[in-house]
Residue frames as a rotation matrix with the C-alpha (Angstrom) as fourth column:
MET 1
0.575 0.818 0.000 0.00
0.818 -0.575 0.000 0.00
0.000 0.000 -1.000 0.00
LYS 2
-0.093 -0.630 0.771 1.39
0.574 -0.667 -0.475 3.40
0.814 0.398 0.423 -1.01
LYS 3
0.581 0.176 -0.795 2.41
0.776 -0.417 0.474 5.75
-0.248 -0.892 -0.378 1.80
LEU 4
-0.249 -0.642 0.726 3.43
0.782 -0.575 -0.240 9.24
0.571 0.508 0.645 0.68
PHE 5
0.437 0.253 -0.863 3.90
0.730 -0.661 0.175 12.45
-0.526 -0.707 -0.473 2.64
LEU 6
-0.141 -0.406 0.903 4.24
0.897 -0.438 -0.057 15.42
0.418 0.802 0.426 0.30
THR 7
0.566 0.269 -0.779 5.04
0.716 -0.628 0.304 18.76
-0.407 -0.730 -0.548 1.86
SER 8
0.832 -0.275 0.482 6.54
0.090 -0.790 -0.606 22.20
0.548 0.548 -0.633 1.24
VAL 9
-0.114 -0.831 0.544 8.76
-0.701 -0.320 -0.637 22.46
0.704 -0.454 -0.546 4.33
PHE 10
0.120 0.192 -0.974 9.20
0.254 0.942 0.217 19.21
0.960 -0.274 0.065 6.25
ALA 11
-0.838 -0.501 -0.216 10.51
0.341 -0.170 -0.925 20.96
0.427 -0.848 0.314 9.37
LYS 12
-0.748 0.603 0.277 7.07
-0.663 -0.700 -0.266 22.57
0.033 -0.383 0.923 9.74
THR 13
0.319 0.910 -0.265 5.10
-0.882 0.388 0.269 19.34
0.348 0.148 0.926 9.24
ALA 14
-0.563 -0.669 -0.485 7.38
-0.461 0.741 -0.487 16.69
0.686 -0.050 -0.726 10.80
LYS 15
-0.782 0.325 0.531 5.04
-0.460 0.273 -0.845 16.14
-0.420 -0.905 -0.064 13.76
GLU 16
0.293 0.928 -0.232 2.22
-0.843 0.136 -0.520 15.41
-0.451 0.348 0.822 11.35
PHE 17
0.024 -0.361 -0.932 4.42
-0.751 0.609 -0.255 12.88
0.660 0.706 -0.256 9.56
LYS 18
-0.909 -0.395 0.136 4.94
-0.374 0.626 -0.684 10.98
0.185 -0.672 -0.717 12.78
LYS 19
-0.281 0.894 0.350 1.17
-0.564 0.141 -0.814 10.78
-0.776 -0.426 0.464 13.28
PHE 20
0.467 0.449 -0.762 0.78
-0.882 0.178 -0.436 9.61
-0.060 0.876 0.479 9.68
TYR 21
-0.056 -0.631 -0.773 3.60
-0.634 0.621 -0.461 7.07
0.771 0.465 -0.435 9.67
GLY 22
0.895 0.280 -0.346 3.52
0.089 0.650 0.755 5.80
0.436 -0.707 0.557 13.23
GLU 23
0.777 -0.626 -0.066 6.56
0.087 0.003 0.996 4.96
-0.624 -0.780 0.057 15.36
THR 24
0.864 -0.501 -0.047 9.71
-0.205 -0.264 -0.942 6.39
0.460 0.824 -0.331 13.75
ASN 25
0.442 -0.733 0.517 12.24
-0.852 -0.163 0.497 5.75
-0.280 -0.660 -0.697 16.51
GLY 26
-0.114 -0.623 0.774 14.93
-0.258 0.771 0.583 3.38
-0.959 -0.133 -0.249 15.25
LYS 27
0.729 0.380 0.569 13.67
0.454 0.353 -0.818 3.37
-0.512 0.855 0.085 11.66
SER 28
-0.383 -0.924 0.003 16.02
0.530 -0.216 0.820 4.23
-0.757 0.316 0.572 8.82
ALA 29
0.783 0.590 -0.198 15.71
0.209 -0.549 -0.810 6.97
-0.586 0.592 -0.553 6.21
VAL 30
-0.254 -0.808 0.531 17.71
0.920 -0.033 0.390 7.66
-0.298 0.588 0.752 3.07
LEU 31
0.442 0.312 -0.841 18.01
0.206 -0.948 -0.244 11.41
-0.873 -0.065 -0.483 2.50
ILE 32
-0.046 -0.382 0.923 18.40
0.994 0.073 0.080 12.49
-0.098 0.921 0.377 -1.13
PRO 33
0.238 0.092 -0.967 19.49
0.390 -0.921 0.009 16.17
-0.890 -0.379 -0.255 -1.12
THR 34
-0.390 -0.595 0.703 20.43
0.836 0.091 0.541 16.32
-0.386 0.798 0.462 -4.82
ALA 35
0.404 0.640 0.654 17.90
0.856 -0.516 -0.023 18.98
0.323 0.569 -0.756 -5.84
ALA 36
0.874 -0.061 -0.482 19.57
0.250 -0.795 0.553 21.50
-0.417 -0.604 -0.679 -3.53
LYS 37
-0.078 -0.984 0.160 22.88
0.689 0.063 0.722 21.21
-0.720 0.167 0.673 -5.41
ALA 38
-0.113 0.094 0.989 21.46
0.937 -0.320 0.137 23.19
0.330 0.943 -0.052 -8.32
GLU 39
0.721 0.420 0.550 20.87
0.214 -0.891 0.400 26.09
0.659 -0.170 -0.733 -5.94
GLY 40
-0.107 -0.955 0.275 24.20
-0.091 -0.266 -0.960 25.89
0.990 -0.128 -0.058 -4.13
GLY 41
-0.026 0.156 0.987 22.83
-0.925 -0.378 0.035 24.89
0.378 -0.913 0.154 -0.76
SER 42
0.382 0.289 -0.878 23.28
-0.191 0.954 0.230 21.14
0.904 0.080 0.420 -0.41
SER 43
-0.525 -0.659 -0.538 25.66
0.382 0.382 -0.842 21.09
0.760 -0.648 0.051 2.59
ILE 44
-0.867 0.289 0.406 23.56
-0.492 -0.626 -0.605 23.53
0.079 -0.724 0.685 4.64
TYR 45
0.072 0.963 -0.260 20.39
-0.879 0.184 0.439 21.72
0.471 0.197 0.860 3.60
ILE 46
0.035 -0.119 -0.992 21.77
0.083 0.990 -0.116 18.34
0.996 -0.078 0.045 4.66
ARG 47
-0.896 -0.419 -0.150 22.65
0.190 -0.057 -0.980 19.63
0.402 -0.906 0.131 8.12
LYS 48
-0.604 0.737 0.302 19.19
-0.797 -0.561 -0.225 21.13
0.004 -0.377 0.926 8.60
GLN 49
0.277 0.773 -0.571 17.39
-0.736 0.553 0.390 18.02
0.617 0.312 0.722 7.43
HIS 50
-0.401 -0.508 -0.762 19.61
0.177 0.773 -0.609 15.78
0.899 -0.378 -0.220 9.54
ARG 51
-0.973 0.000 0.231 18.49
-0.217 -0.341 -0.915 17.66
0.079 -0.940 0.332 12.63
VAL 52
-0.174 0.985 0.008 14.81
-0.983 -0.174 0.055 17.37
0.055 0.002 0.998 11.73
LEU 53
0.321 0.282 -0.904 15.04
-0.439 0.890 0.122 13.66
0.839 0.357 0.410 10.99
GLU 54
-0.641 -0.635 -0.431 17.15
0.128 0.466 -0.876 12.94
0.757 -0.617 -0.218 14.06
ARG 55
-0.735 0.440 0.515 14.45
-0.677 -0.446 -0.585 14.50
-0.027 -0.779 0.626 16.25
LEU 56
0.369 0.885 -0.283 12.14
-0.895 0.420 0.148 11.79
0.249 0.199 0.948 14.93
GLY 57
0.283 -0.344 0.895 14.61
-0.574 0.687 0.446 9.15
-0.768 -0.640 -0.003 16.08
LEU 58
0.990 0.135 -0.028 15.51
-0.095 0.522 -0.847 8.12
-0.100 0.842 0.530 12.55
ASN 59
0.074 -0.971 0.226 18.82
0.275 0.238 0.931 6.63
-0.958 -0.007 0.285 11.47
ILE 60
0.826 0.309 -0.471 19.88
-0.234 -0.572 -0.786 8.61
-0.512 0.760 -0.401 8.41
CYS 61
-0.195 -0.872 0.450 22.09
0.630 0.240 0.738 7.90
-0.751 0.427 0.503 5.43
VAL 62
0.235 0.189 -0.953 22.68
-0.422 -0.864 -0.275 10.49
-0.875 0.467 -0.123 2.70
LEU 63
-0.080 -0.200 0.976 22.48
0.738 0.646 0.193 9.60
-0.670 0.736 0.096 -0.98
ASP 64
0.018 0.010 -1.000 23.48
-0.496 -0.868 -0.018 12.14
-0.868 0.497 -0.011 -3.62
ILE 65
0.500 0.288 0.817 22.28
0.386 0.770 -0.508 10.49
-0.775 0.569 0.274 -6.81
SER 66
0.939 -0.178 -0.294 24.28
-0.341 -0.581 -0.739 12.91
-0.040 0.794 -0.606 -8.97
VAL 67
0.063 -0.995 -0.080 27.56
-0.957 -0.037 -0.287 11.29
0.282 0.095 -0.955 -7.92
ALA 68
0.024 -0.037 0.999 26.69
-0.683 0.729 0.043 7.91
-0.730 -0.683 -0.008 -6.37
GLU 69
-0.850 -0.313 -0.425 27.46
-0.518 0.644 0.563 4.65
0.097 0.698 -0.709 -8.15
SER 70
-0.091 0.902 -0.421 24.59
-0.636 0.273 0.722 2.33
0.766 0.334 0.549 -9.03
ASN 71
-0.206 -0.015 -0.978 25.48
0.468 0.877 -0.112 -0.20
0.859 -0.481 -0.174 -6.32
GLU 72
-0.959 -0.130 -0.250 25.38
0.282 -0.461 -0.842 2.51
-0.006 -0.878 0.479 -3.63
ILE 73
-0.612 0.791 0.000 22.05
-0.755 -0.585 0.297 3.80
0.235 0.182 0.955 -4.93
MET 74
0.015 0.636 -0.771 20.55
-0.269 0.746 0.610 0.34
0.963 0.198 0.182 -4.88
ALA 75
-0.480 -0.282 -0.831 21.88
0.611 0.572 -0.547 -0.59
0.629 -0.771 -0.102 -1.44
LYS 76
-0.993 0.042 -0.110 20.73
0.052 -0.679 -0.732 2.59
-0.106 -0.733 0.672 0.28
LEU 77
-0.446 0.887 -0.117 17.29
-0.833 -0.363 0.418 2.63
0.329 0.284 0.901 -1.32
LEU 78
0.025 0.455 -0.890 16.64
-0.131 0.884 0.448 -1.05
0.991 0.106 0.082 -0.62
ASN 79
-0.380 -0.326 -0.866 17.91
0.692 0.521 -0.499 -0.98
0.614 -0.789 0.027 2.96
SER 80
-0.988 0.071 0.140 16.01
-0.139 -0.811 -0.568 2.08
0.073 -0.581 0.811 4.20
ASP 81
-0.491 0.867 -0.080 12.51
0.753 0.376 -0.540 2.16
-0.439 -0.325 -0.838 5.66
ILE 82
0.593 0.672 -0.445 11.80
0.421 -0.729 -0.539 5.65
-0.686 0.132 -0.715 4.35
ILE 83
-0.265 -0.599 0.756 12.85
0.960 -0.235 0.151 7.47
0.087 0.766 0.637 1.17
TYR 84
0.456 0.325 -0.828 13.18
0.488 -0.870 -0.073 11.22
-0.744 -0.371 -0.555 1.65
ILE 85
-0.170 -0.466 0.868 13.68
0.963 -0.265 0.046 13.44
0.209 0.844 0.494 -1.40
GLY 86
-0.131 0.000 -0.991 14.42
0.679 -0.729 -0.090 17.03
-0.722 -0.685 0.096 -0.49
GLY 87
0.785 0.598 -0.165 13.89
0.377 -0.671 -0.638 20.43
-0.492 0.439 -0.752 -2.03
GLY 88
-0.394 -0.856 -0.334 15.76
0.116 -0.407 0.906 22.49
-0.912 0.318 0.260 -4.58
ASN 89
-0.382 0.215 -0.899 15.47
-0.865 -0.426 0.266 22.59
-0.326 0.879 0.349 -8.36
THR 90
0.346 0.652 0.675 12.92
-0.365 0.756 -0.543 20.06
-0.864 -0.058 0.500 -9.59
PHE 91
0.885 -0.012 -0.464 14.27
-0.456 0.167 -0.874 19.90
0.088 0.986 0.142 -13.14
TYR 92
-0.130 -0.989 -0.071 17.80
-0.872 0.148 -0.466 19.14
0.471 0.001 -0.882 -11.97
LEU 93
-0.311 0.086 0.946 16.44
-0.719 0.630 -0.294 16.55
-0.621 -0.772 -0.135 -9.55
LEU 94
0.699 0.659 0.278 14.49
-0.300 0.623 -0.722 14.77
-0.649 0.422 0.633 -12.28
GLN 95
0.580 -0.583 -0.569 17.47
-0.701 -0.002 -0.713 14.89
0.415 0.812 -0.410 -14.63
GLU 96
-0.456 -0.856 0.244 19.62
-0.850 0.339 -0.403 13.09
0.263 -0.391 -0.882 -12.07
LEU 97
-0.002 0.549 0.836 16.89
-0.587 0.676 -0.445 10.63
-0.809 -0.492 0.321 -11.09
LYS 98
0.909 0.392 -0.140 16.60
-0.319 0.440 -0.840 9.56
-0.268 0.808 0.525 -14.71
ARG 99
0.365 -0.849 -0.382 20.33
-0.760 -0.035 -0.649 9.60
0.538 0.527 -0.659 -15.46
SER 100
-0.530 -0.632 0.565 21.17
-0.848 0.389 -0.361 7.46
0.008 -0.671 -0.742 -12.44
GLY 101
-0.469 0.458 -0.755 18.26
-0.086 0.827 0.555 5.07
0.879 0.326 -0.349 -12.86
ALA 102
-0.992 0.075 -0.100 17.14
0.106 0.080 -0.991 5.84
-0.067 -0.994 -0.088 -9.30
ASP 103
-0.506 0.857 -0.097 13.72
-0.862 -0.506 0.034 6.89
-0.020 0.101 0.995 -10.60
LYS 104
-0.006 0.506 -0.862 12.75
-0.501 0.745 0.440 3.33
0.865 0.434 0.249 -11.51
LEU 105
-0.565 -0.285 -0.774 13.97
0.427 0.702 -0.570 1.83
0.706 -0.653 -0.275 -8.24
ILE 106
-0.966 0.250 0.066 12.27
-0.205 -0.585 -0.784 4.51
-0.158 -0.771 0.617 -6.13
LYS 107
-0.232 0.935 -0.267 8.96
-0.938 -0.142 0.316 3.97
0.257 0.324 0.910 -7.92
GLU 108
-0.105 0.125 -0.987 9.26
-0.120 0.983 0.137 0.22
0.987 0.133 -0.088 -7.50
GLN 109
-0.819 -0.306 -0.486 9.96
0.415 0.269 -0.869 0.53
0.396 -0.913 -0.093 -3.77
VAL 110
-0.824 0.557 0.105 7.13
-0.529 -0.688 -0.496 3.00
-0.204 -0.464 0.862 -3.13
LEU 111
-0.043 0.841 -0.540 4.63
-0.846 0.257 0.467 0.82
0.532 0.477 0.700 -4.99
LEU 112
-0.225 -0.117 -0.967 5.74
0.231 0.958 -0.169 -2.07
0.947 -0.262 -0.188 -2.77
GLY 113
0.662 0.659 -0.356 4.82
0.517 -0.058 0.854 0.00
0.542 -0.750 -0.379 0.30
LYS 114
-0.306 -0.822 -0.480 7.99
0.950 -0.231 -0.210 1.84
0.062 -0.520 0.852 1.30
ALA 115
0.567 0.552 -0.611 7.22
0.650 -0.756 -0.080 5.27
-0.506 -0.352 -0.788 2.78
TYR 116
-0.223 -0.552 0.803 8.10
0.896 -0.440 -0.054 8.32
0.384 0.708 0.593 0.68
ILE 117
0.351 0.230 -0.908 8.63
0.555 -0.832 0.004 11.84
-0.754 -0.505 -0.420 1.96
GLY 118
-0.108 -0.352 0.930 8.77
0.940 -0.342 -0.021 14.48
0.325 0.871 0.367 -0.74
GLU 119
0.150 0.079 -0.986 9.68
0.609 -0.792 0.029 18.02
-0.779 -0.605 -0.167 0.28
SER 120
0.178 -0.030 -0.984 9.11
-0.458 -0.887 -0.055 20.82
-0.871 0.460 -0.171 -2.24
ALA 121
-0.186 -0.302 -0.935 10.89
-0.980 0.121 0.156 19.50
0.066 0.946 -0.319 -5.37
GLY 122
-0.976 -0.206 0.069 10.58
-0.214 0.964 -0.158 16.01
-0.034 -0.169 -0.985 -3.90
ALA 123
-0.289 0.948 0.130 6.81
0.098 0.165 -0.982 16.49
-0.952 -0.271 -0.140 -3.73
VAL 124
0.231 0.349 -0.908 6.60
-0.782 -0.490 -0.386 17.86
-0.579 0.799 0.160 -7.27
VAL 125
-0.529 -0.573 -0.626 8.59
-0.842 0.449 0.300 15.00
0.109 0.686 -0.719 -8.79
ALA 126
-0.763 0.336 0.552 6.07
0.009 0.859 -0.512 12.48
-0.647 -0.385 -0.658 -7.42
ALA 127
0.189 0.881 -0.433 3.57
-0.477 -0.303 -0.825 13.80
-0.859 0.362 0.363 -10.01
PRO 128
0.658 0.105 0.745 3.13
0.494 0.687 -0.533 12.37
-0.568 0.719 0.400 -13.52
CYS 129
0.201 -0.560 0.804 5.07
0.834 -0.333 -0.440 15.29
0.514 0.759 0.400 -15.06
ILE 130
-0.022 -0.289 -0.957 6.89
0.845 -0.517 0.137 18.39
-0.534 -0.806 0.256 -13.79
ASP 131
-0.451 -0.148 0.880 6.33
0.761 -0.579 0.292 20.84
0.466 0.802 0.374 -16.66
TYR 132
0.487 0.843 0.229 3.79
0.591 -0.511 0.625 22.73
0.644 -0.169 -0.746 -14.56
ILE 133
0.655 -0.250 -0.713 6.41
0.659 -0.271 0.701 23.93
-0.368 -0.930 -0.013 -12.04
GLU 134
-0.034 -0.798 0.601 8.50
0.964 -0.185 -0.191 25.95
0.264 0.573 0.776 -14.53
ASP 135
0.417 0.200 0.887 7.28
0.100 -0.980 0.174 29.30
0.903 0.017 -0.428 -13.19
MET 136
0.960 -0.069 0.273 8.82
-0.280 -0.136 0.950 28.37
-0.028 -0.988 -0.150 -9.84
ASP 137
0.380 -0.852 0.361 11.99
0.193 0.454 0.869 26.50
-0.905 -0.260 0.337 -10.90
LYS 138
0.170 -0.425 -0.889 14.56
-0.852 -0.517 0.084 27.25
-0.495 0.743 -0.450 -13.60
ARG 139
0.941 0.263 0.212 14.40
-0.113 0.837 -0.536 24.68
-0.318 0.480 0.817 -16.37
ASP 140
0.661 -0.723 -0.201 17.92
-0.378 -0.088 -0.922 25.51
0.649 0.685 -0.331 -17.59
ALA 141
0.140 -0.590 0.795 19.39
-0.954 0.133 0.267 23.96
-0.263 -0.796 -0.545 -14.43
ALA 142
0.072 -0.038 0.997 18.89
-0.046 0.998 0.042 20.63
-0.996 -0.049 0.070 -16.22
PRO 143
-0.089 -0.152 -0.984 20.31
-0.885 -0.442 0.148 20.97
-0.458 0.884 -0.095 -19.75
ASN 144
-0.884 -0.330 -0.332 20.30
-0.449 0.796 0.405 17.21
0.131 0.507 -0.852 -20.31
LEU 145
-0.561 0.766 0.314 16.67
0.153 0.468 -0.870 16.66
-0.814 -0.440 -0.380 -19.32
LYS 146
-0.964 0.175 -0.201 14.71
-0.231 -0.174 0.957 15.93
0.132 0.969 0.208 -22.48
ASP 147
-0.267 0.883 -0.386 11.61
0.214 0.445 0.870 14.36
0.940 0.150 -0.307 -20.98
CYS 148
-0.663 0.016 0.749 9.73
-0.610 -0.592 -0.527 15.86
0.435 -0.806 0.402 -18.04
SER 149
0.474 0.748 -0.465 7.67
-0.259 0.623 0.739 12.76
0.842 -0.230 0.489 -17.26
ALA 150
-0.203 -0.537 0.819 8.27
-0.899 -0.228 -0.373 12.16
0.387 -0.812 -0.437 -13.56
LEU 151
-0.921 -0.269 0.281 7.86
-0.374 0.810 -0.451 9.38
-0.107 -0.521 -0.847 -10.99
GLY 152
-0.325 0.876 -0.355 4.09
-0.549 0.131 0.825 9.17
0.770 0.463 0.439 -11.39
LEU 153
-0.943 -0.048 -0.329 3.59
0.230 0.623 -0.748 7.97
0.241 -0.781 -0.576 -7.84
VAL 154
-0.375 0.857 -0.352 0.34
0.342 -0.225 -0.912 9.95
-0.861 -0.463 -0.209 -7.69
ASP 155
-0.220 0.373 0.901 -2.17
0.974 0.036 0.223 11.15
0.051 0.927 -0.371 -10.27
PHE 156
0.870 0.489 -0.069 -2.22
0.493 -0.864 0.101 14.72
-0.011 -0.122 -0.993 -9.01
TYR 157
0.056 -0.827 0.559 0.18
0.592 -0.423 -0.686 17.67
0.804 0.370 0.466 -9.06
THR 158
0.408 0.026 -0.913 1.35
0.881 -0.272 0.386 19.08
-0.238 -0.962 -0.134 -5.75
LEU 159
0.306 -0.305 0.902 1.94
0.316 -0.861 -0.399 22.84
0.898 0.407 -0.167 -5.78
PRO 160
0.093 -0.333 -0.938 4.21
0.993 0.103 0.062 23.59
0.077 -0.937 0.340 -2.80
HIS 161
-0.725 -0.516 -0.456 4.76
0.619 -0.779 -0.101 26.99
-0.303 -0.355 0.884 -1.16
MET 162
-0.093 0.765 0.637 1.32
0.797 -0.326 0.508 28.31
0.596 0.555 -0.580 -2.10
ASN 163
0.691 0.379 0.616 1.07
0.104 -0.895 0.434 31.97
0.716 -0.236 -0.657 -1.09
SER 164
0.819 -0.475 -0.321 4.35
0.431 0.141 0.892 31.54
-0.378 -0.869 0.320 0.79
PHE 165
0.733 -0.632 -0.253 7.42
-0.673 -0.728 -0.131 33.79
-0.101 0.266 -0.959 0.54
PRO 166
-0.479 -0.235 -0.846 9.43
-0.271 -0.877 0.397 33.89
-0.835 0.420 0.357 -1.72
PHE 167
-0.950 0.090 0.300 7.09
0.299 0.539 0.787 32.00
-0.091 0.838 -0.539 -4.05
ILE 168
-0.299 0.902 -0.312 3.91
0.136 -0.283 -0.949 34.05
-0.945 -0.326 -0.038 -3.63
ARG 169
0.030 0.296 -0.955 3.82
-0.818 -0.541 -0.194 35.34
-0.574 0.787 0.226 -7.21
ALA 170
-0.725 -0.397 -0.563 5.11
-0.665 0.616 0.422 32.12
0.180 0.680 -0.711 -8.81
SER 171
-0.895 0.407 0.182 2.67
0.281 0.832 -0.478 29.90
-0.346 -0.377 -0.859 -6.93
ARG 172
-0.052 0.923 -0.382 -0.27
-0.075 -0.385 -0.920 32.10
-0.996 -0.020 0.089 -7.89
MET 173
-0.189 -0.099 -0.977 0.80
-0.943 -0.259 0.209 32.10
-0.274 0.961 -0.044 -11.54
ILE 174
-0.946 -0.205 -0.249 0.96
-0.267 0.931 0.248 28.30
0.181 0.301 -0.936 -11.59
ALA 175
-0.649 0.757 0.078 -2.39
0.352 0.390 -0.851 27.99
-0.675 -0.525 -0.519 -9.83
GLU 176
0.070 0.684 -0.726 -4.06
-0.457 -0.625 -0.633 30.36
-0.887 0.376 0.268 -12.27
LYS 177
-0.359 -0.327 -0.874 -2.49
-0.931 0.062 0.359 28.71
-0.064 0.943 -0.327 -15.30
HIS 178
-0.774 -0.148 -0.616 -3.25
-0.313 0.935 0.168 25.09
0.551 0.323 -0.770 -14.38
SER 179
-0.720 0.508 0.474 -6.26
-0.488 0.115 -0.865 25.09
-0.493 -0.854 0.165 -12.05
ASN 180
0.316 0.928 -0.197 -8.53
-0.787 0.141 -0.601 23.91
-0.530 0.345 0.775 -14.89
ASP 181
0.505 -0.127 -0.854 -6.28
-0.710 0.501 -0.495 21.54
0.491 0.856 0.163 -16.83
LEU 182
-0.471 -0.684 -0.557 -4.48
-0.136 0.681 -0.720 19.67
0.871 -0.263 -0.414 -14.00
LYS 183
0.677 0.560 -0.478 -5.53
0.369 0.303 0.879 18.01
0.637 -0.771 -0.001 -10.77
LEU 184
-0.248 -0.822 0.512 -3.59
0.012 -0.531 -0.847 20.61
0.969 -0.204 0.142 -8.81
LEU 185
0.653 0.377 -0.657 -3.22
0.646 0.176 0.743 20.34
0.396 -0.909 -0.129 -5.03
PRO 186
0.045 -0.639 0.768 -1.74
-0.081 -0.768 -0.635 23.58
0.996 -0.034 -0.086 -3.63
ILE 187
0.614 0.078 -0.785 -0.28
0.738 0.297 0.607 23.55
0.280 -0.952 0.124 -0.12
THR 188
0.797 -0.356 0.488 1.27
-0.435 -0.899 0.055 26.25
0.419 -0.256 -0.871 2.03
ASN 189
-0.214 -0.973 -0.091 4.53
-0.499 0.189 -0.846 25.87
0.840 -0.135 -0.525 3.94
ARG 190
-0.671 0.019 0.741 2.55
-0.719 0.228 -0.657 24.44
-0.182 -0.973 -0.140 6.87
GLN 191
0.479 0.870 0.115 0.53
-0.767 0.478 -0.427 21.87
-0.427 0.117 0.897 4.96
ALA 192
-0.746 -0.660 0.091 1.11
-0.530 0.671 0.519 18.41
-0.403 0.340 -0.850 3.57
VAL 193
0.278 0.755 -0.594 -0.63
-0.914 0.398 0.078 15.94
0.295 0.521 0.801 1.30
CYS 194
-0.486 -0.363 0.795 -0.84
-0.637 0.770 -0.038 12.45
-0.599 -0.524 -0.606 2.80
VAL 195
0.129 0.471 -0.873 -1.46
-0.879 0.461 0.119 9.45
0.459 0.752 0.473 0.57
TYR 196
-0.582 -0.218 0.784 -2.31
-0.597 0.769 -0.230 6.12
-0.552 -0.602 -0.577 2.14
GLY 197
-0.456 0.394 0.798 -3.33
0.608 0.793 -0.044 3.61
-0.650 0.465 -0.601 -0.50
ASN 198
-0.367 0.418 0.831 -6.11
0.809 -0.298 0.507 5.30
0.460 0.858 -0.229 -2.45
GLU 199
0.635 0.615 -0.467 -6.88
0.772 -0.537 0.340 7.81
-0.042 -0.577 -0.816 0.31
ILE 200
-0.373 -0.702 0.607 -5.64
0.671 -0.656 -0.346 11.38
0.641 0.278 0.716 -0.14
LYS 201
0.639 0.558 -0.530 -5.79
0.769 -0.430 0.474 13.91
0.036 -0.710 -0.703 2.66
ILE 202
-0.065 -0.614 0.787 -4.52
0.277 -0.768 -0.577 17.48
0.959 0.180 0.220 2.90
LEU 203
-0.113 -0.053 -0.992 -3.48
0.992 0.047 -0.115 18.34
0.053 -0.997 0.047 6.43
GLY 204
-0.755 -0.072 -0.652 -4.81
0.257 -0.947 -0.193 21.71
-0.603 -0.313 0.734 7.48
LYS 205
0.248 0.913 -0.323 -7.44
0.051 -0.345 -0.937 23.85
-0.968 0.216 -0.132 5.82
GLN 206
-0.105 -0.244 0.964 -7.60
0.922 0.339 0.187 23.32
-0.372 0.909 0.189 2.08
LEU 207
-0.697 -0.265 -0.667 -6.84
0.090 -0.954 0.285 26.44
-0.712 0.139 0.689 0.07
GLN 208
0.499 0.814 0.298 -9.36
0.576 -0.054 -0.816 28.08
-0.648 0.578 -0.495 -2.19
ILE 209
-0.643 -0.765 0.029 -7.90
0.480 -0.374 0.794 29.34
-0.596 0.524 0.608 -5.44
């Protein structure tokens, strides 16, 4: 049964994840910070996310799919209880997921029931395609990405950072552009979309666009 927790800022929704997932103490999580590299903040990001995950009692290993060998990718993804894909540039993230082959393994593991946390770019890449996020992320960060079809873990399109600084204008543009042609689920920095099997729930008050 699929278990996904899609959020804008995990630090602001981590307590809700624990309620959603259950006991986290002693469980293992693989942290994929690759998206942040395109924005020059991967080392700071890793430290921040380590602290958040450690507070949940999780044992953490870091996996940068842009440099890791295939055997490392496979071992860390297979041996972790939770897959965590962090924020940054979604186009760069998808480029590296496809190039490394991690996209196929992640999808396989999630469909088998492994928990998936997607933060910002990690939430967007769970959608069928990421074209819709181009007003928020720079497409030219991924010059080798030819196909924007994504993980397809869900049939909807998470719009993170809705009405949240510094993405107020970008999020509103995306919402206006795609509210009629996509199954768009906008969330603020204090909201999350929880998927448990076929059940989808937005934590907090659902936004009206």
